[in-house]
PyMOL CGO cylinders between C-alpha atoms (Angstrom):
from pymol import cmd
from pymol.cgo import CYLINDER

trace = [
    CYLINDER, -34.97, 183.74, 51.80, -38.68, 184.38, 52.22, 0.3, 1, 1, 1, 1, 1, 1,
    CYLINDER, -38.68, 184.38, 52.22, -41.26, 181.77, 53.14, 0.3, 1, 1, 1, 1, 1, 1,
    CYLINDER, -41.26, 181.77, 53.14, -42.69, 181.98, 49.61, 0.3, 1, 1, 1, 1, 1, 1,
    CYLINDER, -42.69, 181.98, 49.61, -39.26, 181.41, 48.04, 0.3, 1, 1, 1, 1, 1, 1,
    CYLINDER, -39.26, 181.41, 48.04, -38.72, 178.40, 50.31, 0.3, 1, 1, 1, 1, 1, 1,
    CYLINDER, -38.72, 178.40, 50.31, -42.17, 177.01, 49.48, 0.3, 1, 1, 1, 1, 1, 1,
    CYLINDER, -42.17, 177.01, 49.48, -41.60, 177.49, 45.74, 0.3, 1, 1, 1, 1, 1, 1,
    CYLINDER, -41.60, 177.49, 45.74, -38.29, 175.59, 45.84, 0.3, 1, 1, 1, 1, 1, 1,
    CYLINDER, -38.29, 175.59, 45.84, -39.84, 172.76, 47.86, 0.3, 1, 1, 1, 1, 1, 1,
    CYLINDER, -39.84, 172.76, 47.86, -42.84, 172.62, 45.50, 0.3, 1, 1, 1, 1, 1, 1,
    CYLINDER, -42.84, 172.62, 45.50, -40.49, 172.34, 42.52, 0.3, 1, 1, 1, 1, 1, 1,
    CYLINDER, -40.49, 172.34, 42.52, -38.65, 169.42, 44.16, 0.3, 1, 1, 1, 1, 1, 1,
    CYLINDER, -38.65, 169.42, 44.16, -41.97, 167.65, 44.92, 0.3, 1, 1, 1, 1, 1, 1,
    CYLINDER, -41.97, 167.65, 44.92, -43.22, 168.34, 41.39, 0.3, 1, 1, 1, 1, 1, 1,
    CYLINDER, -43.22, 168.34, 41.39, -40.10, 166.78, 39.86, 0.3, 1, 1, 1, 1, 1, 1,
    CYLINDER, -40.10, 166.78, 39.86, -39.65, 163.90, 42.32, 0.3, 1, 1, 1, 1, 1, 1,
    CYLINDER, -39.65, 163.90, 42.32, -43.29, 162.83, 42.76, 0.3, 1, 1, 1, 1, 1, 1,
    CYLINDER, -43.29, 162.83, 42.76, -44.64, 164.07, 39.40, 0.3, 1, 1, 1, 1, 1, 1,
    CYLINDER, -44.64, 164.07, 39.40, -47.38, 166.06, 41.11, 0.3, 1, 1, 1, 1, 1, 1,
    CYLINDER, -47.38, 166.06, 41.11, -48.98, 169.08, 39.47, 0.3, 1, 1, 1, 1, 1, 1,
    CYLINDER, -48.98, 169.08, 39.47, -47.68, 172.29, 41.09, 0.3, 1, 1, 1, 1, 1, 1,
    CYLINDER, -47.68, 172.29, 41.09, -51.24, 173.54, 41.64, 0.3, 1, 1, 1, 1, 1, 1,
    CYLINDER, -51.24, 173.54, 41.64, -51.90, 170.57, 43.97, 0.3, 1, 1, 1, 1, 1, 1,
    CYLINDER, -51.90, 170.57, 43.97, -48.95, 171.30, 46.25, 0.3, 1, 1, 1, 1, 1, 1,
    CYLINDER, -48.95, 171.30, 46.25, -50.09, 173.15, 49.37, 0.3, 1, 1, 1, 1, 1, 1,
    CYLINDER, -50.09, 173.15, 49.37, -48.60, 173.63, 52.86, 0.3, 1, 1, 1, 1, 1, 1,
    CYLINDER, -48.60, 173.63, 52.86, -51.04, 170.98, 54.16, 0.3, 1, 1, 1, 1, 1, 1,
    CYLINDER, -51.04, 170.98, 54.16, -49.87, 168.29, 51.70, 0.3, 1, 1, 1, 1, 1, 1,
    CYLINDER, -49.87, 168.29, 51.70, -48.62, 165.27, 53.65, 0.3, 1, 1, 1, 1, 1, 1,
    CYLINDER, -48.62, 165.27, 53.65, -45.79, 163.09, 52.41, 0.3, 1, 1, 1, 1, 1, 1,
    CYLINDER, -45.79, 163.09, 52.41, -47.10, 159.77, 53.69, 0.3, 1, 1, 1, 1, 1, 1,
    CYLINDER, -47.10, 159.77, 53.69, -50.83, 160.15, 52.93, 0.3, 1, 1, 1, 1, 1, 1,
    CYLINDER, -50.83, 160.15, 52.93, -51.04, 162.51, 49.97, 0.3, 1, 1, 1, 1, 1, 1,
    CYLINDER, -51.04, 162.51, 49.97, -47.85, 161.51, 48.16, 0.3, 1, 1, 1, 1, 1, 1,
    CYLINDER, -47.85, 161.51, 48.16, -47.80, 157.87, 49.32, 0.3, 1, 1, 1, 1, 1, 1,
    CYLINDER, -47.80, 157.87, 49.32, -44.08, 158.36, 49.99, 0.3, 1, 1, 1, 1, 1, 1,
    CYLINDER, -44.08, 158.36, 49.99, -42.23, 155.48, 51.64, 0.3, 1, 1, 1, 1, 1, 1,
    CYLINDER, -42.23, 155.48, 51.64, -39.17, 155.81, 53.87, 0.3, 1, 1, 1, 1, 1, 1,
    CYLINDER, -39.17, 155.81, 53.87, -36.75, 155.68, 50.92, 0.3, 1, 1, 1, 1, 1, 1,
    CYLINDER, -36.75, 155.68, 50.92, -38.70, 158.45, 49.13, 0.3, 1, 1, 1, 1, 1, 1,
    CYLINDER, -38.70, 158.45, 49.13, -38.51, 160.57, 52.28, 0.3, 1, 1, 1, 1, 1, 1,
    CYLINDER, -38.51, 160.57, 52.28, -34.76, 160.02, 52.72, 0.3, 1, 1, 1, 1, 1, 1,
    CYLINDER, -34.76, 160.02, 52.72, -34.10, 160.97, 49.09, 0.3, 1, 1, 1, 1, 1, 1,
    CYLINDER, -34.10, 160.97, 49.09, -36.35, 164.02, 49.44, 0.3, 1, 1, 1, 1, 1, 1,
    CYLINDER, -36.35, 164.02, 49.44, -34.50, 165.15, 52.60, 0.3, 1, 1, 1, 1, 1, 1,
    CYLINDER, -34.50, 165.15, 52.60, -31.13, 164.71, 50.86, 0.3, 1, 1, 1, 1, 1, 1,
    CYLINDER, -31.13, 164.71, 50.86, -32.36, 166.85, 47.99, 0.3, 1, 1, 1, 1, 1, 1,
    CYLINDER, -32.36, 166.85, 47.99, -33.57, 169.49, 50.48, 0.3, 1, 1, 1, 1, 1, 1,
    CYLINDER, -33.57, 169.49, 50.48, -30.13, 169.50, 52.09, 0.3, 1, 1, 1, 1, 1, 1,
    CYLINDER, -30.13, 169.50, 52.09, -28.47, 170.03, 48.70, 0.3, 1, 1, 1, 1, 1, 1,
    CYLINDER, -28.47, 170.03, 48.70, -30.96, 172.73, 47.66, 0.3, 1, 1, 1, 1, 1, 1,
    CYLINDER, -30.96, 172.73, 47.66, -30.83, 174.74, 50.87, 0.3, 1, 1, 1, 1, 1, 1,
    CYLINDER, -30.83, 174.74, 50.87, -27.24, 173.99, 51.90, 0.3, 1, 1, 1, 1, 1, 1,
    CYLINDER, -27.24, 173.99, 51.90, -28.23, 172.77, 55.34, 0.3, 1, 1, 1, 1, 1, 1,
    CYLINDER, -28.23, 172.77, 55.34, -28.01, 169.46, 57.15, 0.3, 1, 1, 1, 1, 1, 1,
    CYLINDER, -28.01, 169.46, 57.15, -31.29, 168.06, 58.46, 0.3, 1, 1, 1, 1, 1, 1,
    CYLINDER, -31.29, 168.06, 58.46, -30.65, 165.58, 61.30, 0.3, 1, 1, 1, 1, 1, 1,
    CYLINDER, -30.65, 165.58, 61.30, -32.61, 162.33, 61.13, 0.3, 1, 1, 1, 1, 1, 1,
    CYLINDER, -32.61, 162.33, 61.13, -34.53, 163.11, 64.33, 0.3, 1, 1, 1, 1, 1, 1,
    CYLINDER, -34.53, 163.11, 64.33, -35.71, 166.40, 62.77, 0.3, 1, 1, 1, 1, 1, 1,
    CYLINDER, -35.71, 166.40, 62.77, -36.49, 164.81, 59.39, 0.3, 1, 1, 1, 1, 1, 1,
    CYLINDER, -36.49, 164.81, 59.39, -38.81, 162.30, 61.10, 0.3, 1, 1, 1, 1, 1, 1,
    CYLINDER, -38.81, 162.30, 61.10, -40.95, 165.19, 62.39, 0.3, 1, 1, 1, 1, 1, 1,
    CYLINDER, -40.95, 165.19, 62.39, -41.48, 166.72, 58.94, 0.3, 1, 1, 1, 1, 1, 1,
    CYLINDER, -41.48, 166.72, 58.94, -44.92, 165.43, 57.96, 0.3, 1, 1, 1, 1, 1, 1,
    CYLINDER, -44.92, 165.43, 57.96, -46.24, 168.19, 55.68, 0.3, 1, 1, 1, 1, 1, 1,
    CYLINDER, -46.24, 168.19, 55.68, -44.91, 170.70, 53.17, 0.3, 1, 1, 1, 1, 1, 1,
    CYLINDER, -44.91, 170.70, 53.17, -45.66, 173.41, 55.73, 0.3, 1, 1, 1, 1, 1, 1,
    CYLINDER, -45.66, 173.41, 55.73, -43.50, 171.60, 58.30, 0.3, 1, 1, 1, 1, 1, 1,
    CYLINDER, -43.50, 171.60, 58.30, -40.59, 171.62, 55.86, 0.3, 1, 1, 1, 1, 1, 1,
    CYLINDER, -40.59, 171.62, 55.86, -41.07, 175.32, 54.99, 0.3, 1, 1, 1, 1, 1, 1,
    CYLINDER, -41.07, 175.32, 54.99, -41.08, 176.25, 58.69, 0.3, 1, 1, 1, 1, 1, 1,
    CYLINDER, -41.08, 176.25, 58.69, -38.07, 174.06, 59.43, 0.3, 1, 1, 1, 1, 1, 1,
    CYLINDER, -38.07, 174.06, 59.43, -36.01, 175.59, 56.60, 0.3, 1, 1, 1, 1, 1, 1,
    CYLINDER, -36.01, 175.59, 56.60, -37.13, 179.12, 57.53, 0.3, 1, 1, 1, 1, 1, 1,
    CYLINDER, -37.13, 179.12, 57.53, -36.15, 178.62, 61.18, 0.3, 1, 1, 1, 1, 1, 1,
    CYLINDER, -36.15, 178.62, 61.18, -32.83, 176.92, 60.41, 0.3, 1, 1, 1, 1, 1, 1,
    CYLINDER, -32.83, 176.92, 60.41, -31.42, 179.10, 57.64, 0.3, 1, 1, 1, 1, 1, 1,
    CYLINDER, -31.42, 179.10, 57.64, -27.76, 179.97, 58.00, 0.3, 1, 1, 1, 1, 1, 1,
]
cmd.load_cgo(trace, "trace")
């Protein structure tokens, strides 16, 4: 899966979960600041990522994912 395909899937999840216009979703978008996501939002988002990409994201890795770009890179580097 290419970086663009990964980004597009993540953007779709953010669009649906946080009701944010797709045009506003960039690699620099932060979950805490830009989306005002709390810890429960983040956990649910990570679970959805796991389902979408068929990969487990350990809690210690999930805590390091601060931006959309972080998530794209993590998925890209941990694809099966």
